[in-house]
N, C-alpha and C positions, 0 to 999 in steps of 0.2 A: 166402846167406852161413851163418851159424850162430853158435854160440857156444861158445870153446874156455875150459874152465875151469882157471883159472889154478894154479899148482902151490902150493897152499897150505901144503904140508910145509916150504917155504920161508919160512915165516912170520918177517916181522920183528918185533923187539922192541916196535914200536908196536900188533901184534896179541895182545898178551900182557897179562896180568893178573897183578899180584902179590900174594901174600898173607903176611903175618908172622905167626908164632906168637906167643903171649905168651913163648916162650923166645927169640925174636929169629930163628927160623930161617925163611929166606924161601922159599917155594915159588912157583913160576911157571905158570898155567895158561892155557890160551889163551882170549882173549875170549871171552863167550858166543855172539857171533854168526859164530865160528869153529868152534864145535862140528860136529862130524858128525853124520848123522842117526843114527847108532848112539849116540852120546853124548847126543844129546837125547832119544832113546827111553830111555836108562838113566835120565836123571834125572826122566822122566816116570814111571818106574814104580820110582823109587827106595824108596818106601814098602812096596811088596811084595817087594821084593829083598833076599835075605840081605844084612846090614851095612849096608843102607838107604843114605843118601848119604853114609856115610863109606866105602862102598866104591866109590860112583861118584867121588869125590873122590881116592882112592887110584888108581883107573885115569886119572885126567887127570895128575897129579902123585903118583908112589909115596911113599908116608910121610904126605901130607897128611890122608888121613882119620883115620889114627892119630894124627897130632898134635893132631887137633881132638876127639877122642873124650871128651876131659875137661874140653872147654870147654862152658860153658852153651848150651842150643840157641838162645836169646834171639840170641848173639853168632854163632852160625852162621846162623842165617836173616838177619840183618843183613850179614853176608859175602856170602851170595848174593843178595840185593837189592841191595848195592852193585856187585856183579858184573854184576848185568843191567842195572842204570842205567847203568853206565860204556858197555855196548853200546847203549844206547837201547832196549832191552826192559823193556816194563811188566811187573811183577807178574802170574804167572801166564800169561803170553803166552810161547809158545815163541819160539827164534830164527828159525823157518820163517816163522811168520805176522808177525813182525816186520818182515820184508824184503820183505813182499807188499803 
C-alpha cells in the first residue's frame, strides 16, 4: 500500500495560529506542526540568519517580523512558546521530532 501525503496547502483554519500585535493587527501563521522542513530549518538556524527570527516570521506571514521588531524579546519568546505549546511541541523540540 503506501502513504499519500495530504494536500496541506489547502489547510483549514484549525491548522492556523493567529498572532495579534499591540496595534491590533492580526497575522496568521501555520501551526508549528504544519511547518515544512524548510521552515523548520529556517527556525533552527535563525540565530545565524540575517534578520534572525524576525526574517523567519516575515517568511511565514509577510510583515509579522517587521511588526514585532520593536516588541521586547521576552514577548516574542512567549509568542513562540505559546505557538509551540498549541501544537503540542515542547520547547527546544522540533516539529519533526514531536511527531515521532
